[in-house]
C-alpha positions as CSV (number, residue, x, y, z in Angstrom):
1,M,-17.5,-10.8,-19.5
2,A,-15.2,-12.9,-21.6
3,A,-13.4,-10.2,-23.7
4,S,-12.5,-8.3,-20.5
5,S,-11.1,-11.4,-19.0
6,G,-9.0,-11.9,-22.3
7,F,-7.8,-8.3,-21.8
8,T,-7.0,-8.7,-18.0
9,Q,-5.3,-12.1,-18.5
10,A,-3.0,-10.5,-21.3
11,M,-1.9,-7.8,-19.0
12,L,-1.0,-10.2,-16.0
13,G,2.5,-11.6,-15.7
14,D,3.8,-14.2,-12.8
15,Q,4.2,-11.2,-10.4
16,S,0.7,-9.7,-10.7
17,Q,-2.2,-9.2,-8.1
18,V,-5.8,-8.1,-8.9
19,Y,-8.1,-6.1,-6.5
20,Q,-11.8,-5.5,-7.1
21,V,-12.4,-1.7,-6.7
22,N,-16.3,-1.8,-7.8
23,D,-18.4,-3.8,-10.3
24,T,-16.6,-2.4,-13.4
25,E,-13.1,-1.7,-12.2
26,V,-10.1,-3.4,-10.9
27,L,-6.6,-2.7,-9.8
28,I,-3.7,-4.6,-11.6
29,E,-0.3,-4.4,-9.5
30,T,2.4,-5.7,-11.6
31,Q,6.0,-5.9,-9.9
32,D,9.1,-6.0,-11.5
33,K,11.4,-8.3,-9.4
34,L,14.8,-6.8,-11.1
35,V,13.7,-3.2,-11.2
36,E,11.7,-2.4,-8.1
37,T,10.9,1.2,-9.3
38,E,9.4,-0.3,-12.5
39,D,6.2,-1.6,-10.3
40,K,2.9,-0.7,-11.8
41,L,-0.5,-0.2,-10.5
42,E,-3.3,0.5,-12.9
43,L,-7.0,1.4,-12.6
44,I,-8.5,-0.9,-15.2
45,D,-12.3,-0.6,-16.6
46,V,-12.9,-4.0,-17.2
47,V,-16.1,-3.5,-19.3
48,K,-14.5,-1.1,-21.8
49,G,-11.3,-2.9,-21.5
50,S,-9.2,0.1,-21.0
51,V,-6.8,1.7,-18.5
52,V,-8.6,4.5,-16.4
53,K,-5.6,5.7,-14.5
54,E,-2.1,4.6,-13.8
55,L,-1.5,5.0,-9.9
56,S,2.1,4.1,-9.9
57,A,4.6,6.7,-8.6
58,G,7.8,5.0,-9.9
59,Q,8.6,3.6,-6.5
60,K,8.5,0.0,-5.1
61,I,5.0,-0.8,-4.1
62,L,4.9,-2.4,-0.6
63,D,1.3,-2.8,-0.1
64,V,-2.4,-2.1,-1.6
65,H,-5.6,-1.8,0.1
66,V,-9.1,-1.4,-1.5
67,L,-11.6,0.1,1.1
68,T,-15.3,0.7,1.0
69,N,-17.6,2.7,2.8
70,P,-16.3,5.4,1.8
71,N,-14.5,3.9,-1.2
72,K,-10.7,4.3,-1.5
73,I,-7.6,2.8,-2.7
74,I,-4.5,3.0,-0.1
75,V,-0.9,2.5,-1.8
76,L,2.0,2.1,0.4
77,T,5.4,2.6,-1.6
78,Q,9.0,3.2,-0.8
79,T,11.2,6.1,-2.0
80,D,14.8,5.6,-2.9
81,A,15.7,6.9,0.3
82,G,14.0,4.1,1.9
83,K,10.9,6.3,3.5
84,I,7.6,4.6,3.2
85,Q,4.7,6.8,1.9
86,K,1.1,6.3,2.0
87,R,-1.0,7.4,-1.2
88,V,-4.8,7.9,-0.8
89,F,-7.1,7.7,-3.8
90,N,-10.8,7.8,-4.6
91,D,-12.4,5.0,-6.5
92,Q,-11.9,7.2,-9.7
93,G,-7.9,7.1,-9.3
94,A,-7.6,10.7,-8.1
95,Q,-5.1,11.2,-5.6
96,T,-7.0,12.6,-2.1
97,G,-3.8,12.6,0.6
98,K,-0.6,11.7,0.8
99,F,1.4,10.8,4.0
100,Q,5.3,9.9,4.5
101,Y,6.1,8.1,7.7
102,P,9.2,9.7,9.6
103,I,11.3,6.4,9.5
104,R,13.6,4.5,7.0
105,F,13.8,1.0,6.3
106,S,16.1,-0.9,4.0
107,K,14.9,-2.1,0.5
108,N,14.3,-5.6,1.7
109,A,11.7,-4.7,4.3
110,E,8.4,-6.1,4.0
111,T,5.5,-3.7,5.1
112,K,1.5,-4.0,5.6
113,L,-0.8,-1.5,6.7
114,T,-3.5,-2.3,9.1
115,A,-6.5,0.1,8.8
116,P,-8.3,1.7,11.6
117,Y,-10.7,-0.3,13.4
118,G,-13.0,0.7,16.1
119,H,-10.8,2.6,18.6
120,V,-7.4,1.6,17.2
121,N,-5.6,3.7,15.1
122,E,-4.0,2.8,11.8
123,R,-0.8,0.7,12.0
124,L,2.3,0.0,9.9
125,M,4.0,-3.5,10.2
126,V,7.4,-4.1,9.0
127,R,9.2,-7.1,8.9
128,Q,13.0,-7.4,8.1
129,G,14.2,-10.8,8.4
130,N,12.9,-12.3,11.6
131,R,12.1,-9.2,13.1
132,F,8.5,-7.8,12.9
133,T,8.0,-4.2,14.4
134,L,4.9,-2.3,14.6
135,Y,4.4,1.5,14.5
136,S,2.1,4.1,14.5
137,P,1.8,6.8,12.0
138,A,3.5,9.6,13.9
139,G,6.0,7.5,15.5
140,R,9.7,7.1,15.2
141,Q,9.8,4.5,17.8
142,P,8.1,1.1,17.4
143,L,5.2,0.3,19.6
144,V,6.1,-3.5,19.6
145,T,8.8,-5.4,18.2
146,L,9.0,-9.4,18.1
147,D,12.0,-11.2,17.1
148,A,10.6,-14.4,15.3
149,Q,13.9,-16.3,15.5
150,I,13.4,-20.1,16.0
151,D,15.6,-21.7,18.7
152,K,16.4,-24.8,16.8
153,G,17.9,-26.4,20.2
154,I,14.6,-26.5,21.9
155,Y,13.0,-28.8,19.2
156,E,15.8,-31.5,19.2
């Protein structure tokens, strides 16, 4: 394992995230803060020390989830036009699904996906400045909006 950790460490920069996929594979997300379309997401076999597959789409990567039972990788990206896309891969890196949300966001929006749980469907949380908005996959209108602006006058 020492050889594989050296390989992984060499690939990591200051803006990298590592997600464990299974016992032998990890996802490495590397974000380029200067050129957002150069974000990379690679499936790496740490035992062999090689790239299994690149999962990037030449788009800004917003969120990554690795789910088990069944094993799948969910990647949220943003197109140049501001649309949010959800791409689903199996644990071998093969794309099994793709969905585009019917809403647009500015490039500075932060987006997180909440996976379905129990009787609650998947949701998309978007933060733009102090405003948090929750959307369903099919909805153009938000389910909930919260303005988290702090009123400094009440704390003095």
